[in-house]
N, C-alpha and C positions, 0 to 999 in steps of 0.2 A: 413870796414863799421860799423857803430855804431848802438845802439838801436834807435837813433833819426831818422834813415832812415825811409822815408814814402813811397817810391815807392815800387810797387810790384816786387820782384825779378824774374828773369827768372828761370823757372824749368829746371835744368840741364839735367834731364833725358828725359823730354818731354813724349809724350803718344804714341809713336810708337809701332809697333806690338812686337818688342823684349822686350820692357819694360813692356808692359802688360801682355805678357806670363809669365814673371818672377813674376810680382806683383800678378798675379792671383794664384800663388802657395802658397801665404801667407795665413795663417789661425789664428784664435785666439789662437789655440793650439801651433802652431810653432813660433808665432811671438809676443804673449802677455802673455806668460806663468807666468811671474812675477805678472800680474794682477789677473788672472783667480780665485785664491783662495779667493779674496777679494770681489767677485762679488756676489750678491744675487738677486732673482727674485723681481722686482718692483723698483729697483734702477733707478734713472734718470742718464742717461749716455750721455755724448757728445763726439763724436769721431771726433777729428780735423784732417784734412787731410786724409780723408777716401779713396780717390784714387780708386783702383779697386773694393773696396766694400767687399772683401771676409773676411777680419778681422771683419769689421763692421757687417757682417752677423753672424759671430760666437758669437760676443758679444751680438747681439740682441736676439739670441736664449737663452742666459744665463739670461738676465735681463727682457726680454720680448720686442718685437719690438716696441710696443707703447711708450716704456720708452727711446728710443734711438733717438738722433738727430746727423745726420752726417753733418760735415762742410767741404766744399771745397772752393778753392780760386777763381774759375771760373765756368761759366756754362759748359764748356767743361768737366772739371773734375768732376763736380757734376753729369753730365749726365752718366758718366761711373759708379759712385756709384749707381745711380738709376737703371741703367739697370741690375746690378749684383743682387741688392736686389730684383728686380722684378723677375729675373730669378729663384731666390731662394725662392720665395713666401713670401717676407718679405717687402711688399709694405707699411706697416704701419710705418716704419721707415721714419722720416722726414729728408729730405736732403736740405740743405740751402747753399747759397753762402755768404761768409763773409771773413774777414781778422782776422788772428789769433792774430794780435796786437790790434784789436778793436772788440772783440767778441760781436755780436748782442744779448746779453742775460743779464738778470738782475743779480745783485750781489746775490751770494748764492742760485743760481737756480738749480743746479745739484749736484748729489752725487758724481759723477766720471768724470774726464775728461781724455780721452785717446788720446795720439798722437804717431804714429809710423812712424819713419823715416821722421819727419817733421821738428825739430828744426835745423837740419843741413842745411835746404834750406832757412830758413827765415833770414833777415838781423838783426833782433832784437830778439834773442832768450830768453834774460832775460825778455824783455818786454812781449813776448808771455807767458812765465811762469807766470808772474805776473797777466796777464789776466786769465790764467787757475785758478790761486789762487783766483781771485776775483769772478769768477762765481761759484766756489765750495763751498758747505755748510760747516760750521765748522765741523770738523771730517770727511769730505769727503776726497777722494783721487785723486791725480793727478798721472798718470802713463805715463811714457815717455820711449821710446827705440830709440836709434840711433846708426848708424854705426860709427866706428872710422876706416876710410879708411887707415890711416897711420898705423894702427895696423893690417892690413891684412897681412898674410903670406902664401908663397906657395913653392911647390917644384915639379918638378925640376925648376931651375931658367931659365928664358927666357928673353932676352933683350926686346922683343915685350910687355911682361907683365909689366916689369919695366917702359917702355915708356907709356903704357896705363895709369898706375897709375899717372905718372907725368902729363900727359895731363888732366886726370880727375880732380886732384887737382887744376891745373891751372884754368880750366873752372868753377869748382864749386866755387872757391874764387872770380873769376871775376864776378859771378852771385850773390855775396853777401852772399854765403854760408859759412858754417864751416865744411869741410868734416871730421875733426877729432872730431865731436861733442861728441861722445860716452864718451870720457874721461873727458869732461868738464860739464856734466849734473849735477853732484853733486855741483860743484861750482855755476854753473848758478842758481840752485834751491835756494842755500843759498842766492845769491845776489838778488833774486826775493822776498825774505822775508819768505821762508819756513824755520822752525827750526827743524821739525821732518821729516828726509829724510832717506830712506833706499836705498843704492846704491848696485847694483849687476851688473854682467856682464854675457853675454852668447856668444856662438860661433856657427857658421853655417858652417860645414865641407862638402866639396865636395871631396870625396875620392874613390867613386865607379865610374864605367864607366858611368852609367846613370847619376849620379850627376855632374861629370866633364863635360859631353857633354852638359848638361842644362846650367851650369854656363858659359862655354866657348861660348855656342851658344848665350846667351844673351848679353855677352860682345862683341862678334864679330858683332852682329846685331846692337848694340847701336853705335859702333864706325864707322860703315860703312853707316849708314842710321838713320835719325831721328834728333832730337834736338842737341844732343851732336855732331854727325858728322858735322851738318850744322855750329855749332858754331866753331869747329876746322878749318873748311875750310874757313869760313867768316873771322876769325881772322888770318889766315895764319900760324897757329900753326902745322897743319899737312895736307899734301895734300892727294888726294885719294890714290895714290900709297902707301904711308906710312901707312895710315889707313887699307888698304887691307892686308899689310904685318903684321900689329898687329894683325888683325883678323885671318890671317892664322897661326901665331904662337900660338895664344890662342887655335885654334882648333887642332892643332898638339899636344899641351900640353895635351889636353883632352884624347888623345889616348895613352898617356904614362901609362904603368901599375903601375907606382909609383906616378902618379900624385896626388897631395894633395893641397887643397886651403881652408884656414880658414879665416872666416870673424868675426872679433871682433865687438860686440855690447855692449854699455853701457845701463844701465836701471836705473830708479829710481821710487820709490813709495814715494810721497810726501804728507803729511798730512796737509790739510787746517787748 
């Protein structure tokens, strides 16, 4: 699928309980560390794809909630952001519905655009980055972080984990996404017209009993219920029995004392 695609892609993860439990563990500190040193109170910040709202909340505390706008693709997703911001007493943050390919903001109207795990899901990542650049003031910053699913590594090996990854890659690509987006961010930023780009990477490691169980639990929950499970069943790619077996193997892996799972993320800071 190309940047010319106009339709809204399906969100592969959906908003089921397993997804939200995992996403609500994200914070500005653990998911936007590459951006935080560059933030100052009073900066106007746009958070694209705010989702569960926990990262947005952390960013709002750093620049001031009245200076933050959160954008989501649907009212369903925007409601999740609003609920979390309200729970944290940050109701001054404006939450709007819009398309990352056609941002409803004027040229040069913000100091910072932040997008966490967004570009991997949109059919036109370069176009979205060009929009981020358009709405950012000269000298401002665009900060992006995305996973590279094909760079994930784990031990011990399990055929169910291999099968899960193959199924996820197939589903994400069928939905117009780019699941290895992390490695492409630098190239996409250059293609979008940025010339001053700092590329970094970070990893998220699950190697404690608690961490392994949390990661295995969210994968098991996603593969047996919710948007991904429904897509796999609808397309005939994995029936209920196979999906239950994948979940069981993940949960068994989590109990192994040598269990180790590393998630690779790419990051960029691009100057407008």
